[in-house]
C-alpha positions as CSV (number, residue, x, y, z in Angstrom):
1,M,125.3,116.0,68.0
2,L,121.9,116.3,69.7
3,P,120.3,113.5,67.5
4,K,123.0,111.1,68.7
5,I,122.4,112.1,72.3
6,K,118.7,111.5,71.8
7,I,119.4,108.1,70.3
8,L,121.7,107.2,73.3
9,L,119.0,108.3,75.8
10,I,116.4,106.1,74.1
11,I,118.8,103.2,74.3
12,T,119.1,103.8,78.0
13,V,115.3,103.6,78.3
14,A,115.4,100.4,76.3
15,L,118.1,99.0,78.6
16,W,116.0,100.0,81.7
17,G,113.0,98.1,80.2
18,F,115.1,94.9,79.4
19,I,117.1,94.9,82.6
20,S,114.2,95.5,84.9
21,A,112.1,92.9,83.1
22,Y,114.9,90.4,83.4
23,Q,115.1,91.2,87.1
24,N,111.3,90.6,87.5
25,L,111.6,87.3,85.7
26,A,114.8,86.1,87.4
27,N,113.1,86.8,90.8
28,W,109.5,86.0,89.7
29,N,108.6,84.8,93.3
30,G,109.8,88.2,94.6
31,T,107.8,90.0,92.0
32,I,104.7,88.0,92.9
33,K,105.3,88.6,96.6
34,A,105.7,92.4,96.1
35,V,102.4,92.6,94.2
36,L,100.8,90.4,96.9
37,S,102.1,92.7,99.6
38,T,100.6,95.6,97.8
39,T,97.2,94.1,97.0
40,S,96.8,92.4,100.4
41,M,97.7,95.7,102.1
42,T,99.6,93.8,104.8
43,T,102.6,96.1,105.1
44,F,100.9,98.6,107.3
45,D,98.5,98.6,110.2
46,D,94.8,97.6,109.6
47,G,95.4,97.5,105.8
48,E,94.3,93.9,105.4
49,S,90.9,94.7,106.8
50,S,90.2,97.4,104.2
51,F,87.5,96.6,101.7
52,Q,89.9,96.9,98.7
53,A,92.5,94.5,100.1
54,T,92.8,91.3,98.1
55,S,94.9,88.1,97.9
56,N,93.2,86.9,94.7
57,P,95.9,85.1,92.7
58,I,94.3,86.3,89.4
59,I,94.7,90.0,90.5
60,I,98.2,89.4,91.7
61,W,99.3,87.6,88.5
62,M,97.6,90.3,86.3
63,G,99.6,93.0,88.2
64,A,102.9,91.1,87.8
65,V,102.3,90.3,84.1
66,F,101.3,93.9,83.5
67,I,104.6,95.1,85.0
68,L,106.6,92.6,83.0
69,V,104.9,93.0,79.7
70,S,105.1,96.8,80.0
71,K,108.8,96.7,80.6
72,L,109.5,94.3,77.8
73,T,107.3,96.3,75.4
74,T,109.2,99.5,76.4
75,G,112.5,97.7,75.8
76,I,111.4,96.4,72.4
77,M,109.8,99.7,71.2
78,C,112.7,101.9,72.3
79,S,115.2,99.5,70.7
80,I,113.3,99.6,67.4
81,G,113.0,103.4,67.8
82,A,116.7,103.9,68.4
83,L,117.6,101.8,65.4
84,R,115.1,103.7,63.2
85,M,116.5,107.0,64.6
86,W,120.0,105.9,63.9
87,R,119.2,105.0,60.3
88,A,117.1,108.2,59.7
89,Q,119.7,110.6,60.9
90,A,121.6,110.1,57.7
91,I,118.6,110.9,55.5
92,D,117.0,114.2,56.6
93,I,115.4,116.0,59.5
94,A,111.8,114.9,58.6
95,S,112.9,111.3,58.5
96,F,114.6,111.6,61.9
97,E,111.5,113.3,63.4
98,S,109.3,110.5,62.0
99,A,111.6,107.8,63.3
100,K,111.2,109.1,66.9
101,Q,107.5,108.0,67.1
102,I,108.0,104.3,68.1
103,A,110.6,105.3,70.7
104,L,108.3,107.9,72.2
105,A,105.5,105.3,72.3
106,G,107.9,103.0,74.2
107,C,108.6,105.7,76.7
108,A,104.8,106.4,77.0
109,I,104.1,102.7,77.8
110,S,106.7,102.8,80.7
111,M,105.3,106.0,82.0
112,F,101.7,104.6,81.9
113,M,102.9,101.5,83.8
114,L,104.8,103.4,86.4
115,Y,102.2,106.1,86.9
116,G,99.1,104.1,86.3
117,G,100.2,100.9,88.0
118,F,102.3,102.2,90.8
119,V,101.0,105.7,91.6
120,V,97.3,105.3,90.7
121,V,96.7,101.6,91.6
122,A,99.3,100.8,94.2
123,E,99.5,104.1,96.0
124,G,95.9,105.4,95.4
125,W,93.7,102.3,95.5
126,F,95.9,100.0,97.7
127,E,97.1,102.9,99.9
128,L,100.8,101.9,99.5
129,W,101.7,105.4,100.7
130,R,100.9,104.1,104.2
131,S,103.6,101.4,104.1
132,E,106.9,102.4,105.6
133,S,108.6,99.4,104.1
134,M,107.3,99.9,100.5
135,R,107.0,103.7,100.2
136,G,110.7,104.4,99.4
137,P,111.8,101.3,97.5
138,V,108.6,101.0,95.4
139,L,106.8,104.4,95.1
140,E,109.8,106.7,95.2
141,S,111.6,104.5,92.7
142,A,108.6,104.4,90.3
143,F,108.2,108.1,90.6
144,R,111.9,108.6,89.8
145,Y,111.9,106.3,86.8
146,A,108.7,107.8,85.4
147,G,110.1,111.3,85.9
148,M,113.4,110.5,84.1
149,I,111.7,108.7,81.3
150,A,109.3,111.6,80.9
151,F,112.2,114.0,80.8
152,I,113.9,111.9,78.2
153,A,110.7,111.7,76.1
154,I,110.2,115.4,76.2
155,F,113.9,116.0,75.2
156,V,113.7,113.4,72.4
157,A,110.4,114.8,71.1
158,S,111.8,118.3,70.7
159,K,112.3,119.3,67.1
160,D,115.8,119.0,65.5
161,E,115.5,122.0,63.2
162,L,118.6,123.9,63.9
163,E,121.2,121.5,62.6
164,N,121.6,119.1,59.7
165,V,120.8,115.7,61.2
166,A,123.1,114.0,58.7
167,K,126.2,115.5,60.1
């Protein structure tokens, strides 16, 4: 039973990656504006006068593309991982354990994007924590997503030794 739950959880991470990437693409102007608001530091007092504030379109596009590509890669890798896990569960425990690796890599990519991109870069470098309008919807959401995906990754990575995976 646990292997099937692990597969379902990996599918939810894949869906998160695909759905949120779709939303970023469908509202690309909003994605660019959100990254611009972060990098220009205009959502809080005196932010735009800080030395690290920038409206450089290359930086803004790099940030938006980083977010989009990370989410798409998460969706693809977790989908492939879930499929491999599904197929391997009928073979043996060792095959199932091995099949988890690409799914876990997909989870790691999303955690890197959410923590590295949102917490380290947006919150740390661009001081997004000072923004009343962005703190909740952006930083708290990124933290929540990263935490849930990390929890799922830890659960999925746990060994399946106690039951026959093929059942």
